[in-house]
N, C-alpha and C positions, 0 to 999 in steps of 0.2 A: 674419397677414401686412404684412409690412412697406412702407414707404411705395414705398420702389423696385419691389417687387413686384407693387404696386398700378399701377405707371406702366408696366410690363412687359406690366399684363395688359390698359389699356388701352391703350396704341399696339396689344397684339397683331387687335386689332379694327378697327382705322384702314387707309389708306389714305395717308400725310400728305404732302403736297405741301410742295415746295422755295418760294420767293418768287418765281420767275417762273412754276409753276403758279398759285399762287395769284392773280401779277397777268395773265397770261391767265384765271382761272375768274372774276376781280372783271369783266372789261372783257362779259367772256360771262353776265353779269348772278348770280353765286355772289353769296351775301350773307355778306363778311364781318364778322366780329363780335369787337370786340376789349374784353377783358375784364381790363388792365392798369388798376392804381389810376392815379386822376386824378392823383396829383404824377408819373409814370413818365407819361404822356398828356402833361404841362404842361410838364417838362422836356425828353421826348425829341420830342416831334409825335405824331402820326397819319398812316391812310395813307388817302389820299383817298376817299372813298367808303365807308369804313368804319364800322358801326355801332357805337357804344359802346354796352355792356351789363354792368351790374357782374356780379359773380359770383353776390352774392346774390343773385339774381334771376331770374338766365340757365335756368335749368330754365322756370319761366312764361315768361316772354317767346320759348322754342326751342319751348316745346309746341303741334305741329302740330294736335293739334283742341281746347288751352284757349282760353280768352275770355281771359286777358292778354297770346294770341301777338303776335309784329309781326305789322305789315299784309300780307297776301299767301301769309305760311309758310305753305308744304304739306312735308308728310311728304316728298316729291319734291326741295323747294329744298336744293340745294346749299350747303353751309356750310360756310366755312373757319373755326375760332378760332383767334386768337392772344393769348397774353401775352407776357410781357418776352424770355422765351428759348426758351418750345417745351413747356415740363414742365405747369405748370398749364392751360396751354390741352388737352395730350393727355387729363387726366384730363375734364378740362370736354367734350371732343368723343364719349370715352364717352358719358359720362350725355346726350350729346342723343341717341349714337345711342338709348340705352335707352329711351327717350323718344318713340322712333320718327321722327327725323331721317335718314330709312337712307343720307343723304349727306354725315351730315357727319363734318369731318375737326379738324384743324391745322395751324397751320403751322410746319413745320423750321423751330428757333432764334427763333421769335418774332419780334416786333415787329426786333430789333436784328439779324436775320440779312436780312431784309428792307428793315437801311436803309443793311445791309453792302454787299448785291447794288446799290448805288444805284438802287433804285426810287425814286417819288414818296414825300416824307413834304410835309405841311401843319404848321401851330401844332397844338401840343397845346392841351388843353385842356376841348374840347366836353363841355355837358354827358352825361350818360349819357338813355338810355330812363329813364322814370319808369317 
């Protein structure tokens, strides 16, 4: 299977959201998870209220039944994952759904679409959740 096929398969199971929908979900208490590398976050900024989780530990932090999950996370928590442009986040959101997050999805166009939409951005470089 090619990377493009894997991406299409992942996206087929998601109801992806645009920047404005993501902002509304965040305001309603959704968990927005930024998986971008530190260098990108430092250079471009971050979404206020987003939680930074490195991709390497994402499944452990988002496993609703796991001992290492984020505080308060349940299988019903709405989760929006974002990367730079919305590719890696689609794959990550599909993984999150496979481990039990029924409402996991990703941000169409990623952080750069958020920024282009004129939505709030703060200085980047926050440490990731350990």
